[in-house]
Residue frames as a rotation matrix with the C-alpha (Angstrom) as fourth column:
UNK 1
-0.093 -0.916 0.390 -6.46
-0.744 0.324 0.584 30.02
-0.662 -0.235 -0.712 11.16
UNK 2
0.500 0.141 -0.855 -5.50
-0.762 0.541 -0.356 27.60
0.412 0.829 0.378 8.47
UNK 3
0.741 -0.205 0.639 -4.69
-0.236 0.812 0.534 24.13
-0.628 -0.547 0.553 9.47
UNK 4
0.162 -0.784 -0.599 -1.26
-0.967 -0.004 -0.257 22.99
0.199 0.620 -0.759 8.19
UNK 5
0.739 0.192 0.645 -1.16
-0.410 0.888 0.206 19.10
-0.534 -0.417 0.736 7.93
UNK 6
-0.280 -0.761 -0.585 1.42
-0.950 0.306 0.057 16.54
0.136 0.572 -0.809 6.90
UNK 7
0.562 0.482 -0.672 0.95
-0.438 0.863 0.252 12.91
0.701 0.152 0.696 6.32
UNK 8
-0.010 -0.575 0.818 1.97
-0.977 0.181 0.116 10.84
-0.215 -0.798 -0.564 9.20
UNK 9
-0.893 -0.315 0.323 0.84
-0.278 0.948 0.155 7.14
-0.355 0.048 -0.934 8.53
UNK 10
-0.181 0.821 -0.541 -1.70
-0.749 0.242 0.617 4.86
0.638 0.517 0.571 6.97
UNK 11
-0.545 -0.045 0.837 -3.34
-0.705 0.566 -0.428 2.33
-0.455 -0.823 -0.340 9.28
UNK 12
-0.249 0.371 -0.894 -4.18
-0.627 0.642 0.441 -1.14
0.738 0.671 0.072 7.93
UNK 13
0.136 0.432 0.892 -6.50
-0.889 0.451 -0.082 -3.44
-0.437 -0.782 0.445 9.99
UNK 14
-0.183 -0.333 -0.925 -5.36
-0.806 0.589 -0.053 -6.97
0.563 0.736 -0.377 9.43
UNK 15
0.884 0.461 -0.072 -6.05
-0.347 0.752 0.560 -10.55
0.312 -0.470 0.825 10.55
UNK 16
0.717 -0.685 -0.133 -2.43
0.680 0.728 -0.082 -11.74
0.153 -0.032 0.988 10.09
UNK 17
0.898 -0.409 -0.163 0.00
-0.296 -0.836 0.461 -9.30
-0.325 -0.366 -0.872 11.86
UNK 18
0.153 -0.934 0.322 3.02
-0.148 0.301 0.942 -11.43
-0.977 -0.192 -0.092 11.33
UNK 19
-0.061 -0.171 0.983 2.35
0.874 0.466 0.135 -12.27
-0.482 0.868 0.121 7.76
UNK 20
0.914 0.347 0.212 1.59
0.405 -0.827 -0.391 -8.61
0.039 0.442 -0.896 6.98
UNK 21
0.686 -0.711 -0.153 4.78
-0.433 -0.568 0.700 -7.51
-0.585 -0.414 -0.698 8.57
UNK 22
-0.112 -0.689 0.716 6.69
0.278 0.670 0.689 -10.18
-0.954 0.276 0.117 6.56
UNK 23
0.452 0.363 0.815 4.86
0.879 -0.022 -0.477 -9.12
-0.155 0.931 -0.329 3.25
UNK 24
0.995 0.075 0.062 5.66
0.084 -0.982 -0.168 -5.46
0.048 0.172 -0.984 3.70
UNK 25
0.418 -0.901 0.121 9.30
-0.333 -0.028 0.943 -6.28
-0.845 -0.434 -0.312 4.81
UNK 26
-0.233 -0.576 0.783 10.12
0.378 0.688 0.619 -8.64
-0.896 0.440 0.058 1.93
UNK 27
0.209 0.395 0.894 8.03
0.966 0.058 -0.252 -7.12
-0.151 0.917 -0.370 -0.91
UNK 28
0.719 0.097 0.688 8.33
0.318 -0.927 -0.201 -3.35
0.618 0.363 -0.697 -0.34
UNK 29
-0.223 -0.974 -0.036 11.44
0.609 -0.110 -0.785 -3.29
0.761 -0.197 0.618 1.81
UNK 30
0.566 0.411 0.715 9.57
-0.390 -0.630 0.671 -1.71
0.726 -0.659 -0.196 4.96
UNK 31
-0.569 -0.726 -0.387 11.40
0.133 0.383 -0.914 -1.98
0.811 -0.572 -0.122 8.14
UNK 32
0.360 0.706 -0.610 9.81
0.727 0.197 0.658 -2.50
0.585 -0.680 -0.442 11.61
UNK 33
-0.174 -0.295 0.940 10.00
-0.189 -0.926 -0.326 0.78
0.966 -0.234 0.105 13.58
UNK 34
-0.693 0.097 0.714 8.13
-0.719 -0.153 -0.678 -0.15
0.044 -0.983 0.176 16.63
UNK 35
-0.296 0.652 -0.698 5.91
0.154 0.754 0.639 -3.09
0.943 0.082 -0.323 17.91
UNK 36
-0.952 0.002 0.307 3.66
-0.307 -0.048 -0.951 -3.12
0.013 -0.999 0.046 20.93
UNK 37
-0.541 0.771 -0.336 0.38
0.504 0.617 0.604 -4.43
0.673 0.157 -0.723 22.24
UNK 38
-0.693 0.499 0.521 -2.61
-0.688 -0.675 -0.268 -2.84
0.218 -0.544 0.810 23.95
UNK 39
0.229 0.743 0.628 -4.63
-0.766 0.536 -0.355 -5.52
-0.600 -0.400 0.692 25.75
UNK 40
0.259 0.008 0.966 -5.18
0.364 0.926 -0.105 -8.35
-0.895 0.379 0.236 23.09
UNK 41
0.966 0.227 0.128 -4.39
0.190 -0.282 -0.940 -6.01
-0.177 0.932 -0.315 20.08
UNK 42
0.179 -0.958 0.224 -1.09
0.748 0.280 0.602 -6.07
-0.639 0.060 0.767 18.37
UNK 43
0.945 0.153 -0.289 0.39
-0.043 -0.818 -0.573 -3.06
-0.324 0.554 -0.767 16.70
UNK 44
0.038 -0.965 0.261 3.48
0.806 0.184 0.563 -2.44
-0.591 0.189 0.784 14.48
UNK 45
0.765 0.019 -0.643 4.79
-0.302 -0.872 -0.385 0.67
-0.568 0.489 -0.662 12.72
UNK 46
0.270 -0.657 0.704 6.66
0.794 0.565 0.223 0.08
-0.544 0.499 0.675 9.57
UNK 47
0.621 -0.060 -0.781 8.71
-0.278 -0.949 -0.149 2.57
-0.733 0.310 -0.606 7.53
UNK 48
0.066 -0.641 0.764 10.38
0.928 0.321 0.189 2.93
-0.366 0.697 0.617 4.23
UNK 49
-0.601 -0.285 0.747 11.82
0.529 -0.842 0.104 6.32
0.600 0.458 0.657 3.56
UNK 50
-0.885 0.338 0.321 9.18
-0.466 -0.663 -0.586 8.84
0.014 -0.668 0.744 4.72
UNK 51
-0.067 0.874 -0.481 6.29
-0.465 0.399 0.790 6.21
0.883 0.277 0.379 3.98
UNK 52
-0.902 -0.147 0.407 4.88
-0.432 0.250 -0.867 4.88
0.026 -0.957 -0.289 7.31
UNK 53
-0.127 0.841 -0.525 2.30
-0.222 0.492 0.842 2.15
0.967 0.224 0.124 7.97
UNK 54
-0.437 0.135 0.889 0.53
-0.883 0.120 -0.453 1.29
-0.168 -0.983 0.067 11.15
UNK 55
-0.516 0.300 -0.802 -0.41
-0.207 0.865 0.456 -2.43
0.831 0.402 -0.384 11.15
UNK 56
-0.324 0.497 0.805 -3.39
-0.946 -0.157 -0.284 -3.07
-0.015 -0.854 0.521 13.51
UNK 57
-0.901 -0.029 -0.432 -3.79
-0.054 0.998 0.045 -6.62
0.430 0.064 -0.901 14.52
UNK 58
-0.791 0.605 0.086 -7.36
-0.140 -0.043 -0.989 -7.60
-0.595 -0.795 0.119 15.50
UNK 59
-0.318 0.708 -0.631 -9.44
-0.947 -0.204 0.248 -7.91
0.047 0.676 0.735 12.37
UNK 60
-0.295 0.297 0.908 -11.75
-0.477 0.778 -0.409 -10.89
-0.828 -0.554 -0.088 12.37
UNK 61
0.334 0.350 0.875 -12.37
0.503 0.719 -0.479 -11.27
-0.797 0.600 0.064 8.77
UNK 62
-0.605 -0.491 -0.627 -11.28
-0.225 -0.650 0.726 -10.25
-0.764 0.580 0.283 5.33
UNK 63
0.114 0.857 0.502 -14.17
0.415 0.418 -0.808 -9.96
-0.903 0.300 -0.308 3.12
UNK 64
0.116 -0.245 -0.963 -12.36
-0.739 -0.669 0.081 -8.18
-0.664 0.702 -0.259 0.23
UNK 65
0.849 0.089 0.520 -12.66
0.230 0.825 -0.516 -10.19
-0.475 0.557 0.681 -2.97
UNK 66
-0.138 -0.958 0.250 -9.52
0.691 0.088 0.718 -10.49
-0.710 0.272 0.650 -5.13
UNK 67
0.513 0.258 -0.819 -8.93
-0.135 -0.918 -0.374 -7.52
-0.848 0.302 -0.436 -7.26
UNK 68
-0.055 -0.458 0.887 -8.29
0.790 0.524 0.319 -8.03
-0.611 0.718 0.333 -10.92
UNK 69
-0.070 0.201 0.977 -9.50
0.800 -0.574 0.175 -4.57
0.596 0.794 -0.120 -12.34
UNK 70
-0.863 -0.309 -0.399 -8.79
0.499 -0.637 -0.587 -1.39
-0.072 -0.706 0.704 -10.68
UNK 71
-0.752 0.628 0.201 -11.84
-0.455 -0.715 0.531 0.46
0.477 0.308 0.823 -12.11
UNK 72
0.112 0.893 -0.436 -14.19
-0.124 0.448 0.885 -2.29
0.986 -0.046 0.161 -10.90
UNK 73
-0.259 -0.275 -0.926 -12.65
0.814 0.454 -0.362 -2.23
0.520 -0.847 0.106 -7.41
UNK 74
-0.835 0.004 0.551 -14.00
-0.196 -0.936 -0.291 1.13
0.514 -0.351 0.782 -6.51
UNK 75
-0.022 0.683 -0.730 -16.23
0.707 0.527 0.471 0.75
0.707 -0.506 -0.494 -3.45
UNK 76
-0.055 -0.020 0.998 -17.40
-0.268 -0.963 -0.035 3.63
0.962 -0.270 0.048 -1.36
UNK 77
0.886 0.450 0.108 -17.64
-0.252 0.274 0.928 1.44
0.388 -0.850 0.357 1.65
UNK 78
0.687 -0.701 -0.191 -13.89
0.654 0.481 0.584 0.87
-0.318 -0.526 0.789 2.22
UNK 79
0.276 -0.756 -0.594 -10.57
-0.436 -0.649 0.623 2.55
-0.856 0.088 -0.509 1.87
UNK 80
0.970 0.146 -0.194 -9.67
-0.237 0.395 -0.888 2.07
-0.053 0.907 0.417 -1.75
UNK 81
0.541 -0.840 -0.035 -5.95
0.699 0.473 -0.536 2.54
0.467 0.266 0.844 -1.59
UNK 82
0.731 -0.407 -0.548 -2.90
0.053 -0.766 0.640 4.28
-0.680 -0.497 -0.539 -0.45
UNK 83
0.909 -0.334 0.249 -0.20
0.227 -0.102 -0.968 5.64
0.349 0.937 -0.017 -2.65
UNK 84
0.416 -0.879 -0.233 3.62
0.292 -0.114 0.950 5.67
-0.861 -0.463 0.210 -2.55
UNK 85
0.864 -0.175 -0.471 5.93
-0.496 -0.449 -0.743 7.42
-0.081 0.876 -0.475 -5.05
UNK 86
0.502 -0.689 0.522 8.65
0.583 0.716 0.384 5.59
-0.639 0.111 0.761 -6.86
UNK 87
-0.093 -0.625 -0.775 11.46
-0.334 -0.713 0.616 7.06
-0.938 0.316 -0.142 -9.00
UNK 88
-0.678 -0.064 -0.732 11.06
-0.724 0.228 0.651 4.45
0.125 0.972 -0.201 -11.94
UNK 89
0.196 0.924 0.329 7.66
-0.876 0.316 -0.366 2.73
-0.441 -0.216 0.871 -12.17
UNK 90
0.639 0.019 -0.769 8.82
-0.560 0.697 -0.448 0.26
0.528 0.717 0.456 -14.86
UNK 91
-0.369 -0.856 -0.362 11.82
-0.326 0.484 -0.812 -0.86
0.870 -0.182 -0.458 -12.84
UNK 92
-0.624 0.192 0.758 9.89
-0.761 0.072 -0.645 -1.07
-0.178 -0.979 0.101 -9.61
UNK 93
0.468 0.884 0.019 7.18
-0.837 0.450 -0.312 -3.17
-0.284 0.130 0.950 -11.20
UNK 94
0.268 -0.483 -0.834 9.88
-0.441 0.708 -0.552 -5.51
0.856 0.516 -0.023 -12.64
UNK 95
-0.771 -0.622 0.139 11.33
-0.369 0.257 -0.893 -5.99
0.520 -0.740 -0.427 -9.17
UNK 96
-0.280 0.698 0.659 7.84
-0.873 0.101 -0.478 -6.47
-0.400 -0.709 0.581 -7.58
UNK 97
0.659 0.468 -0.590 6.89
-0.694 0.680 -0.237 -9.08
0.290 0.565 0.772 -10.11
UNK 98
-0.097 -0.820 -0.564 10.16
-0.333 0.561 -0.758 -10.82
0.938 0.115 -0.328 -9.34
UNK 99
-0.928 -0.145 0.343 9.11
-0.356 0.074 -0.932 -10.76
0.110 -0.987 -0.120 -5.54
UNK 100
-0.688 0.707 -0.164 5.75
0.618 0.690 0.377 -12.42
0.379 0.158 -0.912 -6.61
UNK 101
-0.697 0.518 -0.496 3.77
0.013 -0.682 -0.731 -9.18
-0.717 -0.516 0.469 -5.88
UNK 102
-0.113 0.762 0.638 0.26
0.926 0.314 -0.210 -9.17
-0.361 0.567 -0.741 -7.57
UNK 103
-0.906 -0.209 -0.368 0.26
0.037 -0.905 0.423 -6.34
-0.421 0.370 0.828 -10.09
UNK 104
-0.017 0.961 0.275 -3.14
0.580 0.234 -0.781 -5.19
-0.815 0.146 -0.561 -11.20
UNK 105
0.889 0.350 0.295 -3.24
0.389 -0.238 -0.890 -4.58
-0.241 0.906 -0.348 -14.86
UNK 106
0.075 -0.880 0.468 -0.64
0.933 -0.103 -0.344 -2.43
0.351 0.463 0.814 -16.57
UNK 107
-0.495 -0.336 -0.801 0.76
0.627 -0.777 -0.061 0.93
-0.602 -0.532 0.595 -15.76
UNK 108
0.336 0.662 0.670 -1.34
0.930 -0.344 -0.126 3.95
0.147 0.665 -0.732 -17.01
UNK 109
-0.873 -0.412 0.259 -0.60
0.394 -0.911 -0.120 7.64
0.286 -0.003 0.958 -17.78
UNK 110
0.163 0.853 -0.496 -2.89
0.951 -0.270 -0.150 10.02
-0.262 -0.448 -0.855 -15.90
UNK 111
-0.296 -0.551 0.780 -2.41
0.826 -0.558 -0.081 12.95
0.480 0.620 0.621 -17.99
UNK 112
0.561 0.637 0.528 -4.62
0.269 -0.744 0.611 15.36
0.782 -0.201 -0.589 -15.99
UNK 113
0.981 -0.188 0.050 -2.25
-0.103 -0.286 0.953 15.05
-0.165 -0.940 -0.300 -13.02
UNK 114
0.540 -0.808 -0.236 0.89
-0.692 -0.267 -0.670 14.49
0.479 0.525 -0.704 -15.02
UNK 115
-0.205 -0.547 0.812 1.66
-0.854 0.505 0.125 11.07
-0.478 -0.668 -0.570 -13.40
UNK 116
-0.110 0.175 -0.978 2.02
-0.582 0.787 0.206 7.55
0.806 0.592 0.015 -14.45
UNK 117
-0.127 0.219 0.967 0.59
-0.974 0.159 -0.164 5.08
-0.190 -0.963 0.193 -12.02
UNK 118
-0.304 0.127 -0.944 0.16
-0.289 0.932 0.218 1.29
0.908 0.339 -0.247 -11.34
UNK 119
0.266 0.525 0.808 -1.54
-0.943 -0.032 0.330 -0.77
0.199 -0.850 0.487 -8.59
UNK 120
-0.569 -0.361 -0.739 -0.62
-0.155 0.929 -0.335 -3.84
0.808 -0.076 -0.585 -6.63
UNK 121
0.630 0.720 0.292 -2.14
-0.462 0.046 0.885 -5.68
0.624 -0.693 0.362 -3.68
UNK 122
-0.333 -0.773 0.539 -0.72
-0.903 0.098 -0.417 -6.85
0.270 -0.626 -0.731 -0.49
UNK 123
-0.971 -0.078 -0.227 -1.12
-0.023 0.972 -0.235 -10.16
0.239 -0.223 -0.945 1.39
UNK 124
-0.595 0.792 -0.133 -4.59
0.282 0.050 -0.958 -8.98
-0.753 -0.608 -0.253 2.67
UNK 125
-0.086 0.596 0.798 -5.88
0.995 0.088 0.041 -7.64
-0.046 0.798 -0.601 -0.57
UNK 126
0.348 0.101 -0.932 -5.16
0.341 -0.940 0.025 -3.98
-0.873 -0.327 -0.361 0.32
UNK 127
0.744 -0.015 0.668 -4.68
0.646 -0.240 -0.725 -1.78
0.171 0.971 -0.169 -2.80
UNK 128
0.198 -0.758 -0.622 -1.41
0.419 -0.509 0.752 0.03
-0.886 -0.409 0.217 -3.09
UNK 129
0.965 0.115 0.236 -0.97
0.262 -0.435 -0.861 2.67
0.003 0.893 -0.450 -5.73
UNK 130
-0.049 -0.995 -0.089 2.60
0.730 -0.097 0.677 3.31
-0.682 -0.032 0.731 -7.12
UNK 131
0.948 0.318 -0.011 3.13
0.241 -0.741 -0.627 6.75
-0.208 0.592 -0.779 -8.76
UNK 132
-0.123 -0.967 0.222 5.89
0.949 -0.049 0.311 8.03
-0.290 0.249 0.924 -10.82
UNK 133
0.550 0.468 -0.692 5.65
0.337 -0.882 -0.328 11.73
-0.764 -0.053 -0.643 -10.71
UNK 134
-0.631 -0.747 -0.212 6.71
0.126 -0.368 0.921 13.68
-0.766 0.554 0.326 -13.93
UNK 135
0.418 0.716 -0.559 5.49
-0.565 -0.276 -0.777 14.33
-0.711 0.641 0.289 -17.43
UNK 136
-0.381 -0.415 0.826 5.76
0.454 0.694 0.558 12.46
-0.805 0.588 -0.076 -20.72
UNK 137
-0.819 0.014 -0.573 5.34
-0.491 -0.532 0.690 13.21
-0.296 0.846 0.443 -24.36
């Protein structure tokens, strides 16, 4: 039997649930789908199109240093990033910069996969990859 999987959501453990909901709502246009608590832990599901995040409140510290270079940020002891696709990477980055989103470096062509990508960080320092599928000359 072959398992057939589809992506459901990415879970982010954060200290500041309200700040994270605000950041994803105002910077990346996510909407709150559902909020609930289990004991002292707060949860929120956020959606934008078919992208879905689970915000997990309850983290006690954020030890991630600020990221200024994507290659230097590779660390096998943490989730490195999650990725969302956009139709127009340049227009998206222009809008995100206008919304004061931290963009890491400049967009790059990854010829081996035929995609153009860029990276940003959220209010907790989590890395988000933006990809523009397609080919170029």
